[in-house]
DRENDO-1510 file (C-alpha; in Angstrom, 1 decimal, always signed):
<recs>
REC; n; res; u; v; w
REC; 1; MET; -71.8; -16.7; +111.1 .
REC; 2; SER; -75.4; -15.8; +111.5 .
REC; 3; ALA; -78.0; -18.2; +112.7 .
REC; 4; VAL; -79.6; -18.4; +109.3 .
REC; 5; ALA; -76.3; -19.2; +107.6 .
REC; 6; ALA; -75.5; -21.8; +110.1 .
REC; 7; ARG; -78.8; -23.5; +109.6 .
REC; 8; LEU; -78.3; -23.4; +105.8 .
REC; 9; ALA; -74.9; -24.9; +106.2 .
REC; 10; ARG; -76.1; -27.8; +108.4 .
REC; 11; SER; -78.8; -28.6; +105.8 .
REC; 12; LEU; -76.0; -29.2; +103.4 .
REC; 13; THR; -74.4; -31.8; +105.6 .
REC; 14; PRO; -74.8; -34.9; +103.4 .
REC; 15; PRO; -71.5; -35.2; +101.4 .
REC; 16; ARG; -73.1; -35.6; +98.0 .
REC; 17; VAL; -75.2; -32.5; +98.6 .
REC; 18; ARG; -72.1; -30.6; +99.6 .
REC; 19; VAL; -70.4; -31.6; +96.4 .
REC; 20; LEU; -73.4; -30.6; +94.3 .
REC; 21; PHE; -73.3; -27.3; +96.0 .
REC; 22; ALA; -69.7; -26.9; +95.1 .
REC; 23; ILE; -70.3; -27.9; +91.5 .
REC; 24; ALA; -72.9; -25.1; +91.3 .
REC; 25; GLY; -70.3; -22.7; +92.6 .
REC; 26; ALA; -67.8; -24.1; +90.0 .
REC; 27; LEU; -70.3; -23.6; +87.2 .
REC; 28; LEU; -70.7; -20.0; +88.2 .
REC; 29; LEU; -67.0; -19.5; +88.2 .
REC; 30; LEU; -66.8; -21.2; +84.8 .
REC; 31; ASN; -69.2; -18.7; +83.4 .
REC; 32; LEU; -67.1; -15.9; +84.8 .
REC; 33; LEU; -64.0; -17.3; +83.4 .
REC; 34; SER; -65.6; -17.7; +80.0 .
REC; 35; TRP; -66.7; -14.1; +80.0 .
REC; 36; ALA; -63.2; -12.9; +81.1 .
REC; 37; PHE; -61.5; -14.8; +78.2 .
REC; 38; GLY; -64.1; -13.5; +75.7 .
REC; 39; ALA; -66.1; -16.7; +75.2 .
REC; 40; ALA; -69.8; -17.0; +75.5 .
REC; 41; PRO; -70.6; -18.8; +78.8 .
REC; 42; LEU; -73.3; -21.0; +77.3 .
REC; 43; GLU; -71.0; -22.1; +74.4 .
REC; 44; THR; -68.3; -23.0; +77.0 .
REC; 45; LEU; -70.8; -25.0; +79.0 .
REC; 46; ALA; -72.1; -26.7; +75.9 .
REC; 47; GLU; -68.6; -27.7; +74.8 .
REC; 48; ALA; -67.7; -28.9; +78.3 .
REC; 49; TYR; -70.8; -31.1; +78.4 .
REC; 50; SER; -70.2; -32.4; +74.9 .
REC; 51; GLY; -66.7; -33.3; +75.7 .
REC; 52; THR; -67.6; -35.2; +78.9 .
REC; 53; TRP; -71.1; -36.6; +79.5 .
REC; 54; GLY; -72.6; -35.5; +76.2 .
REC; 55; THR; -71.0; -38.2; +74.1 .
REC; 56; GLY; -70.0; -41.8; +74.4 .
REC; 57; TYR; -66.3; -40.9; +73.8 .
REC; 58; GLY; -66.4; -38.2; +76.4 .
REC; 59; ILE; -67.9; -40.5; +79.1 .
REC; 60; GLY; -65.2; -43.0; +78.4 .
REC; 61; GLN; -62.6; -40.4; +78.9 .
REC; 62; VAL; -64.1; -39.3; +82.2 .
REC; 63; LEU; -64.2; -42.9; +83.3 .
REC; 64; PHE; -60.6; -43.4; +82.4 .
REC; 65; LYS; -59.4; -40.3; +84.3 .
REC; 66; SER; -61.6; -41.2; +87.2 .
REC; 67; THR; -59.9; -44.7; +87.4 .
REC; 68; THR; -56.6; -43.3; +88.4 .
REC; 69; LEU; -58.2; -40.9; +90.9 .
REC; 70; LEU; -60.1; -43.7; +92.5 .
REC; 71; PHE; -57.0; -45.7; +93.2 .
REC; 72; THR; -54.9; -42.7; +94.5 .
REC; 73; GLY; -57.9; -41.2; +96.4 .
REC; 74; LEU; -58.4; -44.6; +98.1 .
REC; 75; ALA; -54.7; -44.8; +98.8 .
REC; 76; PHE; -54.8; -41.4; +100.6 .
REC; 77; VAL; -57.9; -42.5; +102.6 .
REC; 78; VAL; -56.2; -45.6; +103.9 .
REC; 79; ALA; -53.2; -43.7; +105.1 .
REC; 80; LEU; -55.3; -41.0; +106.6 .
REC; 81; ARG; -57.2; -43.7; +108.6 .
REC; 82; VAL; -54.1; -44.0; +110.7 .
REC; 83; GLY; -53.3; -40.3; +110.7 .
REC; 84; LEU; -50.7; -40.3; +108.0 .
REC; 85; PHE; -50.5; -38.4; +104.8 .
REC; 86; ASN; -49.4; -40.5; +101.8 .
REC; 87; ILE; -48.3; -37.6; +99.7 .
REC; 88; GLY; -45.8; -39.9; +97.9 .
REC; 89; ALA; -48.5; -41.7; +95.8 .
REC; 90; GLU; -47.1; -39.8; +92.8 .
REC; 91; GLY; -43.8; -41.6; +93.1 .
REC; 92; GLN; -45.4; -44.9; +94.0 .
REC; 93; LEU; -47.6; -45.1; +91.0 .
REC; 94; GLY; -44.8; -43.9; +88.7 .
REC; 95; LEU; -42.4; -46.6; +89.8 .
REC; 96; ALA; -45.1; -49.3; +89.8 .
REC; 97; SER; -46.1; -48.3; +86.2 .
REC; 98; LEU; -42.6; -48.7; +85.0 .
REC; 99; GLY; -42.2; -52.0; +86.7 .
REC; 100; VAL; -45.4; -53.4; +85.3 .
REC; 101; ALA; -44.6; -52.2; +81.8 .
REC; 102; VAL; -41.1; -53.8; +81.9 .
REC; 103; LEU; -42.4; -57.1; +83.2 .
REC; 104; GLY; -45.3; -57.1; +80.7 .
REC; 105; SER; -43.0; -56.5; +77.8 .
REC; 106; ARG; -40.9; -59.5; +78.7 .
REC; 107; LEU; -43.8; -62.1; +79.1 .
REC; 108; PRO; -43.9; -65.0; +76.7 .
REC; 109; ALA; -46.2; -64.3; +73.8 .
REC; 110; ASN; -48.1; -67.5; +74.4 .
REC; 111; MET; -48.8; -66.8; +78.1 .
REC; 112; PRO; -52.6; -67.0; +78.8 .
REC; 113; ALA; -54.3; -63.9; +80.2 .
REC; 114; LEU; -55.5; -65.7; +83.3 .
REC; 115; VAL; -51.8; -65.9; +84.3 .
REC; 116; ALA; -50.5; -62.7; +82.8 .
REC; 117; ILE; -53.0; -60.2; +84.3 .
REC; 118; PRO; -52.8; -61.5; +87.9 .
REC; 119; LEU; -49.0; -61.3; +87.6 .
REC; 120; MET; -49.2; -57.7; +86.4 .
REC; 121; LEU; -51.5; -56.8; +89.3 .
REC; 122; ALA; -49.2; -58.5; +91.8 .
REC; 123; CYS; -46.2; -56.6; +90.3 .
REC; 124; ALA; -48.0; -53.3; +90.7 .
REC; 125; ILE; -49.1; -54.0; +94.2 .
REC; 126; ALA; -45.6; -55.2; +95.3 .
REC; 127; ILE; -43.7; -52.1; +93.9 .
REC; 128; GLY; -46.3; -49.6; +95.2 .
REC; 129; ALA; -46.4; -51.2; +98.6 .
REC; 130; GLY; -42.6; -51.5; +98.9 .
REC; 131; TYR; -41.9; -47.9; +97.9 .
REC; 132; ALA; -44.6; -46.6; +100.3 .
REC; 133; GLY; -43.3; -48.8; +103.0 .
REC; 134; LEU; -40.1; -46.9; +103.1 .
REC; 135; ALA; -42.0; -43.8; +104.3 .
REC; 136; GLY; -43.9; -45.9; +106.7 .
REC; 137; VAL; -40.9; -47.4; +108.3 .
REC; 138; LEU; -39.2; -44.0; +108.4 .
REC; 139; ARG; -42.2; -42.6; +110.3 .
REC; 140; ALA; -42.7; -45.6; +112.6 .
REC; 141; ARG; -39.2; -46.4; +113.5 .
REC; 142; LEU; -37.2; -43.1; +113.2 .
REC; 143; GLY; -40.0; -40.5; +113.6 .
REC; 144; VAL; -39.4; -38.9; +110.1 .
REC; 145; HIS; -42.6; -37.2; +109.0 .
REC; 146; GLU; -44.2; -39.0; +106.2 .
REC; 147; ILE; -44.9; -35.7; +104.3 .
REC; 148; ILE; -41.1; -34.9; +104.2 .
REC; 149; SER; -40.1; -38.5; +103.3 .
REC; 150; GLY; -42.9; -38.7; +100.7 .
REC; 151; ILE; -41.8; -35.5; +99.0 .
REC; 152; MET; -38.2; -36.7; +98.8 .
REC; 153; LEU; -39.2; -40.1; +97.5 .
REC; 154; ASN; -41.2; -38.4; +94.8 .
REC; 155; ARG; -38.2; -36.4; +93.8 .
REC; 156; VAL; -36.1; -39.5; +93.7 .
REC; 157; VAL; -38.6; -41.1; +91.3 .
REC; 158; ASP; -38.5; -38.1; +89.1 .
REC; 159; VAL; -34.8; -38.5; +88.7 .
REC; 160; VAL; -34.7; -42.3; +88.6 .
REC; 161; LEU; -37.4; -42.9; +86.0 .
REC; 162; PRO; -35.6; -41.1; +83.1 .
REC; 163; TRP; -32.4; -42.7; +84.1 .
REC; 164; LEU; -33.9; -46.2; +84.1 .
REC; 165; LEU; -35.6; -45.7; +80.7 .
REC; 166; VAL; -32.4; -44.3; +79.0 .
REC; 167; ALA; -29.4; -45.8; +80.7 .
REC; 168; VAL; -30.9; -49.2; +81.8 .
REC; 169; LEU; -33.6; -50.0; +79.2 .
REC; 170; GLY; -32.1; -48.0; +76.3 .
REC; 171; ALA; -35.5; -46.4; +75.5 .
REC; 172; VAL; -34.3; -43.4; +73.5 .
REC; 173; SER; -38.0; -42.2; +73.2 .
REC; 174; LEU; -38.5; -42.4; +76.9 .
REC; 175; ARG; -41.0; -45.2; +76.4 .
REC; 176; THR; -40.8; -48.9; +77.2 .
REC; 177; ALA; -41.6; -51.7; +74.7 .
REC; 178; ASN; -45.2; -52.7; +74.4 .
REC; 179; ILE; -46.6; -55.3; +76.9 .
REC; 180; ALA; -47.6; -58.7; +75.8 .
REC; 181; PRO; -51.2; -58.8; +74.4 .
REC; 182; ALA; -52.3; -61.2; +77.1 .
REC; 183; ALA; -51.3; -58.6; +79.8 .
REC; 184; SER; -53.6; -55.9; +78.4 .
REC; 185; LEU; -57.0; -55.2; +80.0 .
REC; 186; MET; -60.1; -55.3; +77.9 .
REC; 187; LYS; -61.5; -51.9; +76.7 .
REC; 188; LEU; -65.0; -51.1; +77.9 .
REC; 189; SER; -65.9; -50.3; +74.3 .
REC; 190; ALA; -65.8; -54.1; +73.7 .
REC; 191; VAL; -68.9; -54.2; +75.9 .
REC; 192; VAL; -70.4; -50.8; +75.3 .
REC; 193; ASN; -70.0; -49.8; +71.7 .
REC; 194; SER; -70.7; -46.1; +72.3 .
REC; 195; LEU; -67.5; -45.8; +74.2 .
REC; 196; ALA; -65.5; -46.6; +71.2 .
REC; 197; GLY; -62.2; -44.6; +70.8 .
REC; 198; SER; -62.0; -43.7; +74.5 .
REC; 199; ALA; -59.3; -45.0; +76.9 .
REC; 200; ALA; -61.8; -46.6; +79.3 .
REC; 201; SER; -61.1; -50.2; +80.2 .
REC; 202; ILE; -62.3; -52.8; +82.8 .
REC; 203; ALA; -59.8; -51.1; +85.1 .
REC; 204; PHE; -62.6; -48.7; +86.1 .
REC; 205; PRO; -65.1; -51.5; +87.3 .
REC; 206; LEU; -62.0; -53.0; +89.0 .
REC; 207; ALA; -61.3; -49.8; +90.8 .
REC; 208; VAL; -64.9; -49.6; +92.0 .
REC; 209; VAL; -64.8; -53.2; +93.3 .
REC; 210; VAL; -61.5; -52.4; +95.1 .
REC; 211; VAL; -63.0; -49.3; +96.7 .
REC; 212; PHE; -66.0; -51.1; +98.1 .
REC; 213; ALA; -63.8; -54.1; +99.3 .
REC; 214; THR; -61.3; -51.8; +100.9 .
REC; 215; PHE; -63.9; -49.8; +102.8 .
REC; 216; ALA; -65.6; -53.0; +103.9 .
REC; 217; TRP; -62.3; -54.4; +105.2 .
REC; 218; LEU; -61.5; -51.1; +107.1 .
REC; 219; GLU; -64.8; -51.1; +108.8 .
REC; 220; ARG; -65.2; -54.8; +109.6 .
REC; 221; SER; -61.7; -56.3; +110.2 .
REC; 222; ARG; -59.9; -55.9; +113.5 .
REC; 223; VAL; -56.8; -54.4; +111.8 .
REC; 224; GLY; -59.0; -51.9; +109.9 .
REC; 225; ARG; -60.7; -50.8; +113.0 .
REC; 226; GLU; -57.4; -50.4; +114.8 .
REC; 227; PHE; -56.3; -48.2; +111.9 .
REC; 228; ALA; -59.0; -45.8; +112.9 .
REC; 229; TRP; -58.2; -46.0; +116.6 .
REC; 230; VAL; -54.6; -45.3; +115.9 .
REC; 231; GLY; -55.5; -42.2; +113.8 .
REC; 232; LYS; -57.7; -40.8; +116.6 .
REC; 233; SER; -55.4; -41.4; +119.6 .
REC; 234; PRO; -52.1; -43.3; +119.1 .
REC; 235; SER; -51.2; -42.7; +122.8 .
REC; 236; VAL; -54.3; -44.4; +124.0 .
REC; 237; CYS; -53.8; -47.3; +121.6 .
REC; 238; THR; -50.3; -47.8; +122.9 .
REC; 239; ALA; -51.7; -47.9; +126.4 .
REC; 240; GLN; -54.2; -50.5; +125.3 .
REC; 241; GLY; -51.4; -52.7; +123.8 .
REC; 242; ILE; -51.9; -52.0; +120.2 .
REC; 243; ASP; -48.6; -51.8; +118.2 .
REC; 244; VAL; -49.0; -48.3; +116.7 .
REC; 245; PRO; -45.7; -48.4; +114.6 .
REC; 246; LYS; -46.8; -51.7; +113.1 .
REC; 247; ARG; -50.2; -50.5; +112.2 .
REC; 248; ARG; -48.8; -47.3; +110.6 .
REC; 249; VAL; -46.4; -49.4; +108.5 .
REC; 250; GLN; -49.2; -51.7; +107.4 .
REC; 251; ALA; -51.4; -48.8; +106.5 .
REC; 252; MET; -48.7; -47.2; +104.3 .
REC; 253; LEU; -48.0; -50.6; +102.7 .
REC; 254; LEU; -51.7; -51.0; +101.7 .
REC; 255; SER; -51.8; -47.3; +100.6 .
REC; 256; GLY; -48.8; -47.8; +98.3 .
REC; 257; ALA; -50.3; -51.0; +97.0 .
REC; 258; LEU; -53.5; -49.1; +96.0 .
REC; 259; ALA; -51.4; -46.3; +94.4 .
REC; 260; GLY; -49.5; -48.9; +92.4 .
REC; 261; LEU; -52.8; -50.2; +90.9 .
REC; 262; VAL; -53.0; -47.0; +89.0 .
REC; 263; ALA; -51.0; -48.9; +86.3 .
REC; 264; THR; -54.1; -51.0; +85.6 .
REC; 265; GLY; -55.7; -48.0; +84.0 .
REC; 266; THR; -52.8; -46.4; +82.4 .
REC; 267; VAL; -50.4; -49.1; +81.3 .
REC; 268; LEU; -52.5; -52.2; +81.1 .
REC; 269; GLY; -55.8; -50.6; +80.0 .
REC; 270; TYR; -54.7; -47.7; +77.9 .
REC; 271; GLU; -51.1; -47.1; +76.7 .
REC; 272; GLY; -49.9; -50.8; +76.6 .
REC; 273; ALA; -46.5; -49.5; +77.7 .
REC; 274; PHE; -45.0; -46.9; +80.0 .
REC; 275; GLU; -43.8; -43.5; +78.9 .
REC; 276; LEU; -42.4; -40.7; +81.0 .
REC; 277; GLY; -45.3; -38.6; +82.4 .
REC; 278; LEU; -48.0; -41.3; +82.1 .
REC; 279; GLY; -50.4; -40.9; +85.0 .
REC; 280; ALA; -48.5; -37.8; +86.3 .
REC; 281; GLY; -50.6; -35.7; +88.7 .
REC; 282; ALA; -52.9; -38.4; +89.7 .
REC; 283; GLY; -51.2; -38.8; +93.0 .
REC; 284; PHE; -51.8; -35.2; +94.0 .
REC; 285; SER; -55.3; -35.0; +92.6 .
REC; 286; GLY; -56.2; -38.1; +94.6 .
REC; 287; ILE; -55.6; -36.1; +97.7 .
REC; 288; ALA; -58.5; -33.8; +96.8 .
REC; 289; VAL; -60.7; -36.7; +95.8 .
REC; 290; ALA; -60.0; -38.3; +99.2 .
REC; 291; MET; -60.7; -35.1; +101.2 .
REC; 292; LEU; -64.1; -34.7; +99.5 .
REC; 293; GLY; -65.2; -38.4; +99.4 .
REC; 294; ARG; -63.5; -40.2; +102.3 .
REC; 295; THR; -66.7; -40.8; +104.3 .
REC; 296; SER; -68.0; -43.7; +102.1 .
REC; 297; PRO; -67.2; -45.7; +99.0 .
REC; 298; ALA; -70.1; -44.1; +97.1 .
REC; 299; ALA; -68.8; -40.6; +98.1 .
REC; 300; LEU; -65.3; -41.5; +97.0 .
REC; 301; ILE; -66.6; -42.7; +93.6 .
REC; 302; PHE; -68.7; -39.7; +93.1 .
REC; 303; SER; -65.9; -37.4; +94.1 .
REC; 304; ALA; -63.6; -39.1; +91.6 .
REC; 305; LEU; -66.1; -38.8; +88.8 .
REC; 306; VAL; -66.4; -35.1; +89.6 .
REC; 307; PHE; -62.7; -34.4; +89.3 .
REC; 308; GLY; -62.5; -36.7; +86.3 .
REC; 309; THR; -65.2; -34.7; +84.6 .
REC; 310; LEU; -63.3; -31.4; +85.4 .
REC; 311; ALA; -60.1; -32.8; +84.0 .
REC; 312; GLN; -61.7; -34.0; +80.8 .
REC; 313; ALA; -63.7; -30.7; +80.5 .
REC; 314; GLY; -60.5; -28.8; +80.6 .
REC; 315; LEU; -59.4; -30.5; +77.4 .
REC; 316; ALA; -62.8; -30.1; +75.8 .
REC; 317; ILE; -62.9; -26.3; +76.3 .
REC; 318; ASN; -59.3; -25.6; +75.8 .
REC; 319; ALA; -59.9; -23.6; +72.6 .
REC; 320; LEU; -62.2; -21.3; +74.5 .
REC; 321; VAL; -60.7; -21.2; +78.0 .
REC; 322; PRO; -57.2; -22.0; +78.9 .
REC; 323; ARG; -56.8; -25.5; +80.4 .
REC; 324; GLU; -55.1; -24.1; +83.5 .
REC; 325; ALA; -58.4; -22.4; +84.4 .
REC; 326; MET; -59.7; -25.8; +85.2 .
REC; 327; GLY; -57.2; -26.0; +88.0 .
REC; 328; VAL; -58.9; -22.9; +89.5 .
REC; 329; LEU; -62.3; -24.7; +89.3 .
REC; 330; GLU; -60.9; -27.8; +91.1 .
REC; 331; ALA; -59.6; -25.5; +93.9 .
REC; 332; VAL; -63.0; -23.8; +94.1 .
REC; 333; VAL; -64.8; -27.2; +94.5 .
REC; 334; ILE; -62.4; -28.1; +97.3 .
REC; 335; LEU; -62.8; -24.8; +99.1 .
REC; 336; LEU; -66.6; -24.7; +98.8 .
REC; 337; VAL; -67.0; -28.2; +100.0 .
REC; 338; GLY; -64.6; -27.6; +102.8 .
REC; 339; ALA; -66.2; -24.4; +103.9 .
REC; 340; VAL; -69.7; -25.9; +104.0 .
REC; 341; ALA; -68.4; -28.9; +105.9 .
REC; 342; ILE; -66.7; -26.9; +108.5 .
REC; 343; ALA; -69.7; -24.6; +108.9 .
REC; 344; ALA; -72.0; -27.6; +109.3 .
REC; 345; GLU; -70.1; -29.0; +112.1 .
REC; 346; PRO; -71.8; -28.5; +115.5 .
REC; 347; GLU; -69.8; -26.6; +118.0 .
REC; 348; THR; -68.8; -29.0; +120.7 .
REC; 349; PRO; -66.3; -28.6; +123.5 .
REC; 350; LEU; -62.9; -30.4; +123.3 .
REC; 351; THR; -62.7; -33.5; +125.3 .
REC; 352; GLU; -60.1; -36.2; +125.9 .
REC; 353; PRO; -60.5; -39.2; +123.5 .
REC; 354; VAL; -62.1; -42.2; +124.9 .
REC; 355; ALA; -59.9; -45.3; +125.0 .
REC; 356; PRO; -61.2; -48.1; +122.8 .
REC; 357; LYS; -62.1; -51.3; +124.6 .
REC; 358; VAL; -59.8; -53.8; +122.9 .
REC; 359; SER; -57.5; -56.6; +123.9 .
REC; 360; ALA; -53.9; -56.9; +123.0 .
REC; 361; PRO; -53.3; -58.5; +119.6 .
</recs>
């Protein structure tokens, strides 16, 4: 790389600036795709804007899609903190969503919301954490790589969910019964009238609060700091008396709990039930969100909004450009940000990691 290009790359170091640079590249590609499919680029951009940030309904849909990405992106960040890849969030959120819907449909009709909603949240957290904990234990105790176990656990859920819906619950339409009204989360349109008709609910501000709270805990708590140390050098942590397998299992439990909270946006805040395919894809898209916004809570929220916008824009311009083309745009955003981030890194020699000064827990 030339000296001029290197200086340009380093000037784009701030995460949000890098994402904006990637968005500019994605817009250029969107114009090229529009031209390739015979659509006017300006018309495509106008439709994309109108279907996302140009109307109250579009904004609500972006917030709804960003909610699931915030939870799954944060789940991946937590696991990545200890050097693990929670690629099984797709199965964790699917199983948790079904469990929440089944429990919610069997609540007494007169149960107050102050009891029902915390019960639903606890159910989502418990199921997501329990399923992710399997991969954590397999890695910590048996050395099974979490990517392999995560993929296999995802496949298990793909098979188990239809069986549970049909054989156990008797749902011929692959959909559970509706949850009790008290278990539903309030729509944001009740507060902001312009969002009427959209699927946005208070699950989005809940996700924002969870993001900030989790980052604060990771940075300020002893366990959270040890997560980072384990991710950097597990061998040094072992020498310092830190229980590395325990910290890995704990990180996967927390990661799965966050993935399970996707049900707040899909089941509790939108559908009011679980149907096969609800929330599908959020577990994998959350990986991209995390890789672009893992540096801070603000960056993660911004990253989730970017990918939520791309997802909603794909629906808005489907009549002009195939929806699958938005997958290409998402890939371009990731590649551009990644390329600039790598180019902006100063060249430093490899050195041995420094042991953290900690005492045994």
